[in-house]
C-alpha positions in Angstrom: -0.6 -8.3 15.6 2.0 -6.0 14.0 1.8 -5.0 10.4 5.0 -6.2 9.4 8.5 -7.2 10.6 11.5 -4.9 10.0 15.1 -6.0 10.1 17.6 -3.4 9.8 20.8 -4.1 8.0 24.1 -2.1 7.3 24.3 -2.4 3.3 22.3 -0.3 0.7 20.0 -3.0 0.0 16.1 -3.4 1.1 14.4 -6.6 0.4 10.6 -6.1 0.5 8.2 -9.1 1.1 4.5 -7.5 0.5 2.7 -10.7 -0.3 4.2 -13.3 2.5 1.8 -12.4 5.3 -0.9 -15.2 6.3 -2.6 -13.3 9.1 -6.3 -12.5 8.6 -8.1 -10.4 11.4 -10.8 -12.1 12.8 -13.6 -9.9 11.5 -12.4 -10.4 8.1 -11.5 -14.1 8.4 -15.2 -14.9 9.4 -16.5 -13.6 6.1 -14.2 -15.5 3.9 -15.1 -18.5 2.1 -13.0 -22.1 2.6 -11.0 -21.6 -0.5 -10.0 -18.2 0.9 -9.0 -19.4 4.2 -6.5 -21.6 2.6 -4.6 -18.3 1.2 -3.9 -19.8 -2.2 -2.2 -16.6 -3.7 0.4 -16.3 -0.7 3.9 -15.6 -1.9 4.6 -18.8 0.4 8.2 -19.3 2.0 10.1 -16.4 0.6 11.9 -15.0 3.7 13.2 -18.4 4.3 14.5 -18.5 0.5 16.1 -15.2 0.8 17.8 -16.2 4.2 20.9 -14.9 2.9 19.8 -11.2 2.8 21.1 -10.9 6.6 24.3 -12.3 5.7 24.8 -9.7 2.9 24.0 -6.9 5.4 20.5 -6.2 3.7 17.5 -4.7 5.5 14.1 -6.7 5.2 10.5 -5.4 5.5 8.1 -8.5 5.9 4.4 -8.2 5.5 2.6 -10.4 8.1 -1.2 -9.8 6.8 -2.3 -11.6 4.0 -2.9 -10.0 0.8 -6.7 -10.7 1.0 -6.7 -8.0 3.8 -5.1 -5.5 1.2 -2.7 -6.0 -1.6 0.2 -3.9 -0.6 1.6 -4.0 -4.2 -1.4 -2.2 -5.6 -1.8 1.7 -6.0 -4.2 2.9 -3.2 -6.6 4.1 -5.9 -7.1 0.7 -7.1 -6.0 1.5 -10.8 -5.1 -1.5 -12.8 -1.4 -1.6 -13.2 -1.7 -3.9 -16.6 -4.5 -2.0 -18.5 -6.4 -4.5 -21.0 -5.3 -7.3 -18.7 -7.0 -9.4 -15.9 -5.6 -9.0 -12.6 -6.7 -8.8 -8.9 -7.4 -5.6 -7.1 -6.4 -3.5 -4.2 -8.9 -5.4 -1.9 -9.3 -8.5 -3.8 -12.6 -10.0 -4.1 -11.7 -13.4 -5.8 -8.6 -15.7 -6.2 -6.2 -15.9 -9.1 -8.4 -19.0 -10.1 -11.4 -16.8 -9.9 -12.9 -18.3 -6.9 -15.1 -15.5 -4.9 -13.2 -14.8 -1.5 -16.3 -13.6 0.3 -19.5 -15.6 1.4 -21.6 -12.5 1.4 -21.1 -9.0 0.1 -17.3 -7.9 -0.7 -16.0 -4.7 1.0 -17.6 -1.3 -0.2 -15.8 1.9 -0.9 -15.9 2.8 3.0 -14.4 -0.4 4.1 -11.5 -0.3 1.4 -10.7 3.3 2.3 -10.4 2.1 6.1 -8.2 -0.7 5.0 -5.8 1.5 3.1 -5.3 3.8 6.2 -5.0 0.9 8.5 -3.0 -1.8 6.6 -1.6 -0.1 3.3 -0.1 3.1 4.6 2.0 1.9 7.3 3.9 -0.5 5.1 4.5 2.0 2.5 5.5 4.6 5.0 8.0 2.1 6.3 9.4 1.5 2.9 9.8 5.3 2.2 11.4 5.7 5.7 14.0 2.9 5.2 14.7 3.8 1.6 15.5 7.5 2.8 17.6 6.1 5.8 19.7 3.9 3.5 20.1 6.8 0.8 21.2 9.2 3.5 23.7 6.7 4.7 25.1 5.4 1.5 24.2 8.2 -1.2 21.9 5.5 -3.0 19.4 2.8 -2.1 18.7 -0.5 -3.7 15.1 -2.1 -3.3 14.5 -5.7 -4.1 10.8 -6.4 -4.1 10.4 -10.4 -3.8 7.3 -12.1 -5.2 6.1 -15.6 -6.3 2.9 -16.8 -8.3 1.6 -20.1 -9.3 3.2 -21.3 -12.5 -0.1 -21.8 -14.4 -3.1 -18.9 -13.8 -5.1 -18.9 -17.0 -6.7 -15.8 -15.8 -3.4 -13.8 -15.7 -1.3 -15.4 -18.6 -1.4 -18.2 -21.2 0.5 -21.4 -20.5 3.4 -21.7 -18.1 5.0 -18.5 -16.5 8.8 -18.3 -16.9 10.6 -19.4 -13.8 12.0 -15.9 -13.2 10.3 -12.7 -14.0 12.4 -9.6 -13.6 10.7 -6.3 -13.7 12.1 -2.9 -13.8 9.0 -0.9 -15.1 10.6 -1.2 -18.6 13.9 0.2 -17.4 12.2 3.3 -15.6 12.8 1.9 -11.9 16.3 1.4 -11.9 19.7 2.6 -13.4 20.8 1.6 -17.0 22.3 -1.8 -17.2 21.0 -3.3 -13.9 18.0 -5.2 -15.1 20.0 -6.5 -18.1 22.9 -7.9 -16.0 20.5 -9.5 -13.8 18.8 -11.1 -16.6 22.2 -12.5 -17.8 23.1 -13.7 -14.6 19.6 -15.8 -14.4 20.2 -17.1 -18.1 23.2 -18.5 -17.1 21.6 -20.8 -14.7 20.2 -23.2 -17.3 17.9 -24.8 -15.0 15.4 -21.9 -15.2 13.8 -19.8 -17.7 14.2 -16.2 -17.4 12.6 -12.7 -18.8 12.9 -9.3 -18.2 9.8 -6.9 -18.3 7.6 -9.7 -19.8 4.1 -10.4 -18.2 5.3 -8.9 -14.9 7.2 -5.4 -15.3 7.1 -4.5 -11.7 4.1 -3.5 -9.3 3.1 -0.5 -7.6 6.2 -0.7 -5.2 8.5 -1.0 -7.9 7.0 1.6 -10.1 6.3 4.2 -7.1 9.6 3.9 -5.1 12.1 3.2 -8.1 13.5 6.8 -8.8 17.0 6.5 -10.3 17.4 10.1 -10.7 16.9 10.5 -6.9 19.5 7.4 -6.3 16.7 4.6 -5.7 16.8 1.6 -7.9 14.1 -1.0 -7.7 13.8 -4.3 -9.2 11.0 -6.9 -8.8 11.3 -10.6 -9.0 8.4 -12.7 -9.7 9.3 -16.2 -9.2 7.2 -19.4 -10.5 6.3 -21.3 -7.3 6.7 -24.5 -9.0 10.6 -23.9 -8.8 10.7 -24.4 -4.9 7.5 -25.7 -3.5 4.4 -27.9 -3.9 1.6 -25.8 -5.5 -1.2 -27.6 -3.8 -2.5 -27.4 -0.3 -0.7 -27.3 2.2 1.9 -25.6 -0.1 4.8 -27.3 1.5 8.4 -26.3 0.6 10.4 -28.7 -1.5 13.6 -28.6 0.1 15.6 -30.1 -2.8 14.3 -27.5 -5.3 14.8 -24.5 -2.6 18.3 -25.7 -2.1 19.0 -25.4 -5.8 17.5 -22.0 -6.0 18.9 -20.1 -2.9 22.3 -19.7 -4.6 20.9 -17.9 -7.5 19.0 -15.7 -5.3 22.0 -14.9 -3.3 23.9 -14.2 -6.5 20.9 -11.6 -7.7 21.4 -9.7 -4.4 25.1 -9.7 -4.6 25.1 -8.7 -8.3 22.8 -5.8 -7.4 25.1 -4.7 -4.7 28.1 -4.9 -6.9 26.2 -2.9 -9.4 25.2 -0.2 -6.7 28.9 0.1 -5.6 30.3 0.6 -9.1 27.6 3.1 -9.8 28.6 5.0 -6.7 32.2 4.7 -7.4 31.7 5.9 -11.0 29.6 8.8 -9.8 32.4 9.9 -7.2 35.2 9.9 -9.9 32.7 12.0 -12.2 
């Protein structure tokens, strides 16, 4: 199976979906527990929720393989992005609920290195190629890294997670004011709680590709799955909640595009 699906648009925006894949290669699937095969930590339904991206001219990069094969939003050396806090690794060995993934021995260092080469590197090479293409055409590039997570995961955070968790690596992954503008937009929708650079400040993709000085501006949105789906198997999309959420997701992308155009215009006048 192909490692990702790439849809090329005409606008400066690229939307990345690193955790939506559900494919497990047979040689990996046969080693996993029954709980793991349910893929509970998948970012379910996100490409459907962001179906407006094509209408806005955005490109989309959609992973096809499960994060249990390898986590595309972790650094290749496996360093913890949140020192002092629990998280799952580059090649996870347990779920967010701390249930083991493997019935026998987990992958060793050699297998992890092989998975980095086979699965991790191609996705990141595609991200780099698309961002370079977009920047060459438009003079800048915008990256929206789309994620979701169960609303309550005691291993990772206390209580219920805010509905909308915007991350800009503390303001380092994008130009000044973009994160704050998106937070303002989120808070205008009183149905949802929202934070900027709270528990989730942006994963490896946001931190490594966001480079404002080079004209690449990256934002991560980690959404609580409870606002659009059933959090129990089979993880069905709730059409009513999803319909209420879609206009806000579109507004986020439109706000980012508008911000980029204003920055570009200001730069040309300068």
